[in-house]
N, C-alpha and C positions, 0 to 999 in steps of 0.2 A: 276252513274261514277263506283263508289264501287262496287256496289252488278250488277254489270254489268262484270266489271273483275274480280270479285271473282265467281266460281262455274263452277258445270261438271269440265272438266280435269285441268282447268286453276290452282284448288286451288294446286292441286300435283306442277304445273310449278311456281307459287309463291314461296311457300316453298322451291323448287328447287334452286330457284335465291338465295335466303338467303343460303343455305344450302352452296352453290358454294364458295360464298364470305367469310361463315366463314373457311372454309377448305384453302383457299386461304390463309389467314390473319393467320389462325393457325401455317402455315408451315413458315410464315415470322415472325411474331412478338411474341419473346421467350417470351416476361414478361407477354403477355397472354394467355401462349397456357395451360393452366389447362383449365380456364375458359372457351374458347374457345372452346376445345375439350368436355369436360361437353355440351356446347349448340350444338354441332355439333351431340353428342350423342341424345338428345333430340329432334331437328330435326327429326335425322332416326327412333328414335321410335313413332314418332307421323302419319309415311305414312299408316302405317294401318287406323288408325282412319280417315286419308283423304278420303281413299279407301271406307271407309264406309258410307262417307258422300256422297260424292258424290253417292253410289249406292241409299241412303237414297233418296237424293234430286231429281234421277231418277223417281224411284217407282212413288214420290208422284207429279213430272212434276214440279217442282218449286226451286226456288233457295231462298235460310232462309238470312232474314237480318244478323242474326249473323255472316257471313261468312264477310260481309263488314270491321267487325272490326278486321278479323284476316290482310286485306292487311293493315292496320294502322301500327301492331305491326308490321311486316314486312318491310314494308318501315323504321320503324325509325330503327329497327334494323338493315339494312343495312347501314344508316347513321352510328351508333354509330361502325359501326364492321369496317367502312372504316374510321374514322375519330381517331380511335386508331394505324392505320399505320404510322400517322405525330407526334406522340409521343415519346420523346428522354426519354431514359433510366433514366437517373437520372432526372428527373422532377416527381417527388417523387406526388407533388399535381394533376397533372395531373392524375398518373398513379392510384392514389387513387381512383381518381373521376371517369374514366372509367372503375375500375372494378368494382366500383360499379354499373354504368350501365348496364354494361354486365350482372352481377348478377343480376340486375334487369329486366332485358331481355330475361333471362334463365327462371324466376320465372314466368315474364307474358304468356311464354311461354307453359311453363309447368302448370301453373293456366287453360289458356284459352281452353287447352285439354282436360285437366281431369276436371273441371266443368263445363265451359261454351259450348265446344260441347258435351263433355258426354250425358247433358241433355238434349241438341238437338236431338241427336241420342236416348235415351229414349224415347223422346216426337214422334219423327219421327218415329221409330219403330211402339211404340201406333198404330199413324194414319194408317199406311203399311199392321198391321194387321186387323183394322176394315174393309179395302178395300178391301182386300182377302176375297173371297166367300168361304162357307165349311168349315172355319178354326176349328181346334181342338188340339189347341197347347197348351194354360195354361203355357206362358213362362212367367217367374218371373222378366225380365229384364237382365241386363245389368248383368256379370259376373265380379266382381272385384275380389281384393284378393290380395295376395303376392306372394313374389319367392316359386317357388318349393310348392305350395298348390294347394289343388282340385281345387280352385278359379280360376287359370289362366286357359286363351283360350290355347286350345293344336295349335298348328302351324305346318306348313309343317317343314320338318328337314333342315338343312342347304345344300347348296348344298357340296360334300366332295371336298377336295383339291387334285388338281392334280393328278385325278385319272387313275391310267395305265390300258393301255387293252380294255378301255369298249367303244370304239368310235364305233366300226363297231358293236357290240352288240346292241349299244345305235337307231343307226338307223334303224337295225332290227326292233328293240320291237318299233320304233315307226310306222312301215310301217304295222305292225299286228295290233297296237293298232287305226291306224286310218282307217283300213278297214271296207266299210261298213256290216251291219250285224253282226258284231261282237260285244259282250258284254262283254263277259268275259275275259278276256287274263291271262293264268295262266305262269308266268316265276318262272321256277324248277330248283333245282342244288343241287348237296349235302351241308352241312353246311359251311361256311368260301369260298363260290366262288365269292361272293360278291354279292348276289342276291340285298341285303340291298343297298349297294353302286348303283347300277346300277337304283334303283327303285327311290332313290332320285337326281340320276341327271336327270331322265326322267323328274322329276318334277318340275324341274328349264332347263330345254329345251326351248330355246325362242319359237318353233314350239309348242311344248304343252301349254305353255301358254299364246299365242297368242290364241289358240280354247278354251282352257278350261276357262284362266280369274282366277277367284278368285273361282269358283268353282271345287276345288282340294283340297280335304279331304285325309287327311293319317291318319291312325289308326294302328297301332303297336299292333296285335292281340295275344296275348299271350294264352299260354296254358287254362286258365282259364276264357279265356274272352267269356262273351255271348253277344247274339243278343243286347239286352238293352242297355250294355255296349259299342259296339260301334256304337250305332244310339247317345247313348247321346253324344259321342264324336264328331261326326257328327254336331252337334247340336252345341256344346261347340265350335266349328269352325268357325261359324258366328257369337259367343259371346252371346249364349242365354244358361240360364238354365232352361230345362224343367222340369214340374211337373210331377208326379208319374205315371206310364204307367199303365194301365188296364189290364196288359195280354199282350200276344205275339202279338196279332191280330192289338192290338192297339201300338204297335210298330211299326210295318210294316205299317199302314194305315196310320201313322204322315211321316212317313219316304217316303210314297209315297206323301203323301200330299207335304211335303218340297220340294221333289226335282221337281215336278209339277211347285212350285211357284217360282221356282227360274229360271224357264226358260224364254226364249229363248235358254239362254246361253248354250251349253252342258256341262256334269258334270263328272268327275272324282273322282271315289272312289277308293284309291289304300289302299289295308290290306297286309301289311307287315306281314311276318314270322308266318304263316297259317297254324298249326299244321294238320299232316295227318288224316283224319278219320272227317274232318268239311263239308263235301260236303251238309248236310242239311243245315250247318249255311249259306254257299254260294248262296242255292237254295233261301231261303229266302229273301236276299237279293239282289236278281238277281230281278229287278222291271221290266217292259214293258213301260219302259220313252224313251222317243225319244231322241236321244246323249248320254246314261246315260251308261258310262262303267265302267269296274270293273277291275284293275290292280291286280293280288293275287300273292304274292312270297312264297314258298315254297318247302319245299322238298320234298312232293309230287305233282306227275303231274295233277291230278283231269280227270283222261281222259273222266268224266261224261261233262267238259266244253269244249271238244274239241283236239286237239293237243297241247299240253304247248309247251311253248317259251324255248328251253335247254339253259342255259349259261354255255357255254363249260369253264373248266380251260383255263388259258391263257399260253398263246404258248410260247416256250424258251424265247425270247429277251426280252417278256414281263415282266416275270416272273426273268432273270437277273436284269432288270430295278429296279424291284421293290423290291428283294431283295437288292440290294449295299445299294438302298435306305435307309434300315431300319439295313444294317449292318455296315455299314460303316458310319461315323462321317462327316457331311458337307464339309468338308474342307480339308479331306482326302481321298485318292487315294487308291486302294486296293496296288497298288506296295509300297508305302508308310509305310501301314501295314504288311507288309514281310507273306500276308497269301498267302500259294499256289494257283494260278490260278483250280489247278485240287480239291481242298479241296471245291470251289465256286462252281465249275461243277457241283460236285457230290452232294453237299449239297441241289442245286435248283434245280435240277433233281429230287433227293429226296420228295422233297415239292410238286412234282406232281401237281404243278401249282396251286395249291389251295393260293388264296392270303393272307388267316388266316396265316394259314402257314408262308407262306416266310415273314410274317413282324412279326409274332410271334419269329419264328427262329433267322432269322436276327435279331432282336432285343437281343436277350438272348446271342448272339456273339460278340455284338459289343465291342469292345476293350478288350475282350480277346486274351491271346495266342493262338499263331498256333495250341500247342497242344490241345487245347479243340476242336480247329476244327476240327483235325482230329479225335479225339473221336467223336465227331458229327458223320463225316461222316462214320464213321465204325458202328455207332447205326443205321443208316439207312439202313445198309445191314442185319440187323435182321428183321426176320418176325415175324406176328402176328398182331391180333388184337383183341382190347379191346370192339370195338363201332365198329354200322353197318357200319360207312365209314372209314376200316381200313387203306388205303393210309392218309389220311388227319390228324386221331388221332397218328400215328405213329409218326408222321412229329414232331406232337406236343407235346409227350410225351416226347421228348429228353429235351425239353424244360423247362417243368416241373420237370423234372429227375436233371434238372442243378441246381434246388434250394434246392438241397439235403445237400449242405455244408452252403447253409442260413436257418439253422432249422427254424428260429421262422419265416420270410418270407413266406417261404412254407406253414407256418401252417396260417398263414394269409391268404394266398391267398385262401387253403381250405376253410377258414371260411367265404370265401363272397358268396358259394353255399347255407347261410343258411339266403339268401334274395331272393325274386320272379326274376321269369326270367324277364328282359327288363325294371327294375325299377331302379332308382338311390339309392344309398347306401348314406345313411349321413354318413361323416366322424367322425363325433360326435358320433355316434352311436358303432362304430369299436373301436374308441378310450377307451369306457367303456366297449367295449369285453374285449379289449386284454390286459389293463390294469391288468383285473381280472386273466384273463387267462394265461397271461404269464407275469405277474409282469413288467409290459413296466413302470418304473418310468418318468413320463412328456410325455406328448402329441406328443412333438417332434417326439419320437421313434417311434409310431404309424403310423404318417406321413411320418417317411422317410422309413417306411417299403413299405406303399404304393407308392413313387414315384421309388420304387429299380423295384416294379410291372410294373409301367407304361414304367420305362426306359427297361424294358423286351418285352415291348406291352401285358401284361397279362391283366393290366386293363385299361381304361380311366379314368384319373382323371381331373374332370371338377369343375373350379372354375368361379362361379357365376359373384363374382366380388368380388375384393381386396380384402381381410379387414387388415386392420393396427393394430387393437386394439389385435391382438395375440391370436384370437380363432378361429376356422375352422368350423361356422355353415353356410358358404358361401359354403363349399366343399364338392364334393359328388365325386362315384366313382362308373366305369360302368364295368360290365363285358359281354365278348361276351360270348351270348346261349351256344356255343358249349364247350367255354372254361368251362362253369360252367356244363354243362353235363359230361366234364372230370374228374373232382374233385368229382362229385356225384358218378360217377364210380368206380372209387377208393376207395370211402368212402365205396360203397355198396360192395365191395369184400369182405367184412367181413360179418358174421352173426351179427345180432341188436345185443347182447345182449353185445357182443366185440366190439361195434365202437366207438369210438372217439367221433365222431358227427355222431348225428341221423336228418337225415334230410327226414321232413315227408310231403307231399305233400296229402292232402284231396280232393275228387272229391265228394260232396255231401256230406252223411255222410259213405261213405264208407272208412274204416281204411285198411293198408296193412294187409295181411293173418297175418303175425309174430307179429303183435299187438294183435291181437284175440287169438291167440296161444302162445304167452312167456309163459314162466316156469322161466327163469333167471331174476334176476336182470339183469338191465340195465346199463353198465359202461361207458356211455356216460358224457362226461362231456358238451357239448352244444347239444340243443335239440331246433330246429326249427320245427314248426310247421305250415304249409299254408293251408289255407282252403279257396271255394270259395263263392260265391253269395248263394248258396242252403246250406249250414251248418246251421244245427240248436241250434248248442251248446250241443250238447249231445256226451258226449265224455265219451270213454272207458277208464277206469283204466291202468294207465301204472307205475310201479317203476322206479324211477332214483334217487336214493339215493345220485350217485355220480357229479350230475348237477349242473353244476357252471353258466352258462348263459342259460336261454330259450328266444328265440326272436317267438312272436304269428303274422302271416301275415293274416289279414282278410280282407273281400272285405263285408259281411252280416250287416245288419244292426241293427240283434241283436247278440251280443255277450255275452258271459258270461267264465270269465275266469275257466279253469277248476281245479277241484276239486284236484285231483291227482298233483300239486304245492304246499301245503302243506305238504306232504311229502319230499318234495327237501329243507332237511335241507342245505345243504351245497350251496345254490341257492345264488349269488350274487347279477346276473345281471339281469334285466327284460325288455324287452325289446316288445312291444305291439303297432302293426302297422297297420292302419283300409289305404287300398289302396281302399275304396270304396268312392263314391260320394258325401255323406254326412258325416257328424260324429256321430257315434256310443256310444253309453252312454252303460259303460262297468257294468256286471250284476257280484256279487261274489267279490267285489273290495276290503273290510275287510278282503279278505284273506292273503292280501298280508301282511297285518303286523303280521301274524303268521311265518314269515320268519327269525327267528332273526339274519342272515348272511347275510342277501338282504342288498346290500351296493348302488347299482343305479336303480334306475325307469325311464325310459323314455317311453314316451304315445305319439303318434302321431294321431292327425284328430279323439279325442274320446273326448266325453261329461264327465268329470270327476264327477261322482254323488256326491249330496251334502254333507258335512261331510265327504267325502271319505278319506282326511287324518288326520282327526281326530278319524273315528271311531274305530280306532285300533292304538298299540305303534309299531314303525316302528324303533324299538331300536338302530337300528344301518345304518339305511339309512345315509347317507353321500351327495348322491348327485340326483335331479332330475330333468330332462329336459320335458316339455311338447311344443308340437309344433303342431301349429293349433285347438289347446286344447279350448275347453267351460269349461272354470276355474269354472263361478257358485261361489257356497259358499261351496268348496271343503275343504276351510281352516278355515270355521266360526267350533267354539266351540259347540264341540254335550254334551257327556259325559266326554269326554276325554278335558284336556288341550290342545294345538298346542305344545307348550313346551316339557309335559309328553308326547306328541304323535310322537314328531321329535325330541328328546333330542339330538341329534348328528350330524343332517343335517351341510353340511359347503356348499353348494352348492344349488341353483335353476336357471334355464335357463326357460324362459319364451318366444317364438319366434311365433310370427303370434297370438296372442292370442286374438281374435277381441272383445272378449267381459271383457278385462281389462281396464276398463276406471280409476280407479283408485287403485294402485298396495293394493293387498289384507292386514290391517292394520296389521293381526294375522301375516303376514311376519315378520314385526320388533319384535316379541316378541323372535324369534328364535336366543338368542344369540350368536350361534356357528359357525352362519353362516359368509363362510368369503369371497365368491364370489356370487353377485347375478346382472345376466343378462336377461334384457327383452328390447328385441330387435325388431323392428317392430312391437309390439304393436299398431298399430296405431289410436286408441281409446285412448289413455294412456292421461289423463290430467295435473293429480297430483300425487307426492309421498305425502303419510302421514307423518304428522311432527316428527311421532313415530319412523323416520328411523332411529333417533338419538341414538336409543336401541340398532341398531347393530354394538355393539362396538367392534368386533370382523372384521369387513368388511373389507377387503382388495381390490376386485375390483368391482366396479359399474359402469355397463355398460346399456345406455339406448338407443344406436344405430336407428334411423330410428323410433324413436318416434315421429312423424310430426307433433303430437296435442301436445305434453307436452309444456306446457307455462311457467313454474318456476321450479326451483330448490326449497324446503324449507329452511329458515334461519336455520332449526336445523343440515342441513347437517354438519356442520362445527363442530359437534359432531364425526363426523368419526376419531378418532383419529388415527385408525390405517389404514384407506384409502391409497391406494398408485398408484392405476390407476384409474382414471376416462374418460368415453366415453361417449361424449354428440354427438357425429357426427348425424348430418341429422337431430334433429329436430329444425325442421325449424320455431316454432314458438316460440324458448327458444332465448331472445333476451340479456340476461342477467344472470350473474354466482353473486348469492348471495356475498353481503360484506365481511359475516361470513366465505369465501369461502380459504380467507386469515389464517385460524384454522387449516389446514389440515396440519402439519406442515411434515407428512409423505408422500403425496402427491409428484411420483414420475414422472409420467407420465398422459399428457390431453390429449383425441383425441379433435378434438371439427373441423371434415370437414363438411363443407356443410352445417352451420349455417345457421342465419337469417341475412339476409343481413343488420339488423340495428343492430348487436353484439354491447355491449358493454362489458370491459373488467373494476371491478372495480378495488381502488388504493389500494386496500389489498393483492393483486395479486403480491404485492411487497413482503408480508412476507411471499411466500411461496420457501424458502430458499432452499431446495429438490428437488424441480422441476427441473427435468433432459432434459427431452421431450415433444414438444409440436408437435403433430401432425396434420396439420391443411390443410387448401388450400390457395391460394395465398394472395386475399382478406384479409381472415382473420390473415395472418402474420403481415400485416402490424399494427394489434392492439397490435403487441407485441415488437414492435421497442421501445418504449417508457424504456419499462423493460430491454434492454439489458444490459445497466449500474449496475440495481439494484440487477438481478440474474447472476450473473458472470458464473454457471454451466449448464445453459438454452441451450438447440441446438433445433432450427425450422426446424421442418422438413415438404420441402410442399410436398401434395402426390396430385399426379396425377392422378386422378377417371380412374379407367378402368372397362367396365362392359361388361361381356360376354352373350351375348342374343340364344348362340347355344346352352346352355340347354334345352331349350324349346321341343327341339324333342326327348329329354333324359328320360322323366318322363312321365308314361302314367299317366293320370289326372281323 
């Protein structure tokens, strides 16, 4: 009976029943709100997995016995949640008992869908591939990985919230897309008109989702995207990592076979922000497949594909609505703000109906005195053009000029163009840059500048999930393409040798003419070089004696650090980010050791060569960050001991480094280390006993190391440790008795630890412990220590996870 109830569309319905019960209970039962919120998010996150299971079961024409187990978990869960409503607030034994039951339910759901059902998907996928004839896929299985990494599946962006003035264009665009015989629809408009917003609305429209179902693929096409990159993103949307292609013809053949295999359901491919001159790319993606549609958003109309759908600027009424939303606080009317109506009217008209201009200009004026409004109004009467779309740029320019009195904030805005378009910019990378460029003492100043830019609608600050530990590795920034262009245009107004920032984009191996012809020293403090998949690491020489920050953005499978960096004697910050699909080993790595002033290194998605950090002396290096990197033997001793190679290192960050099973023991020899952050390293099982040698360590973060089983007893020797974070270390069920020796420990983070977690009696010795951040269930464990630790404050953390970032990062 259970198997009959579970399967097909019933899977989603069953989970929906539990979700409904959880949502209702969460709003009524305050004492369990935190854990119920977490269960709600767990249930919402598994819905895509359910859809995939349904597709596979349909393809195999069967129902799997594993899904019968799901019914049992759901039914038990409903009973537990409903029983919670009858518990009185002061009934602590029952409260503790049902807290544990709810946590066990959440753990069961997570385990079931991460292990049991993923195994079923992997097995069923192989069976599907076996029965489909003419395959040439060579898939490597389901994609895993952590937040922000190239291992995540690309998803359709979230629906825009309260879009203004797009109801009619949406209806007309749908009619164009649904026409028989139309395979490519080009949505064209100047930048800042809302093309991307309209495309996202379309993807979430009921009629569109009913027609195309799960076969809607959304790819943001940057200037450097290739056919192979786009096709890989299409495959990843379905959850598969495809093996190497054997050339362009192979790419097209596999895409054609893929689209035929997902018939008879229609397919919609959305290519957002396609650059002018990309006709040949679109031609290759235009295949003779039944009910296969392509929607292109671009500044270009691409007449080869028929008449483009032209998105017009907003009319006056809609412009006024959008502007008021940005320019005035939610609880503030215009009359309360004392801003004359004529100022508002003239500024709105000056924005020419461009949504981006209305939002940016409105945001820059929010809370400003009437004199600033009047000044902006007069600026709108000036003529002049600095980019192709003069009306829009003149609207935005005033907002940028308004930053002049906030000197560093404007400089921070200009620095953002050092990163590729349409990519999430890590806040921690910006902190490293700005600490050295502008002597910002403390991370909070850099973050405050970002929020100032966000308040003016010049950037979007994205928080993947709230971080209680005081670091910012879960925060990112996005900059609109046009605002990035505006910054680059201003930078390029000067000749190359006098620019404060040098932002270089190399296509293939073609460098700018000024680079080849350079005769003078380059005075830039910041150098950013972006290269595409075809770059061969053949570097021309450039003399940058004043540069303090170098950012290298690349996509190629092989990459060598440029020799000219050796001459950058003032270099303080080196950031190397690989945006490709596979980790790339860095060539010429040892040259970094020749930079005597280098203080900070950030590496993303690269394989660090063996003995990479012991092949040279990094005399003044203070901080290194490695994200999604293969560490391997990077710290192993070669000709130089690690203590000699990194004599002044104070901070190490490992984030999503999947090959770390045990922390490299060599790290424990770095006596000056003050901060050690090992986060989201899902294979980390243990810490070496020699961690006791880090006598100056003040901060130890181990967040989301889900396989970490124990802390060594020698941790008690870390006499200077003040912050310890073990949040989401799900296998860690106790603290060692020696934890009581940490007399300087002032803050302990332990949100979402093991359900069986136990506190040792030595906790009572932590006289300087001032704050414990934990979940509601763990808070109960601290109650017996309340009388012994008079200065202790227990802070119950309500977890909040933001999944909207998935559409922000090109994977």
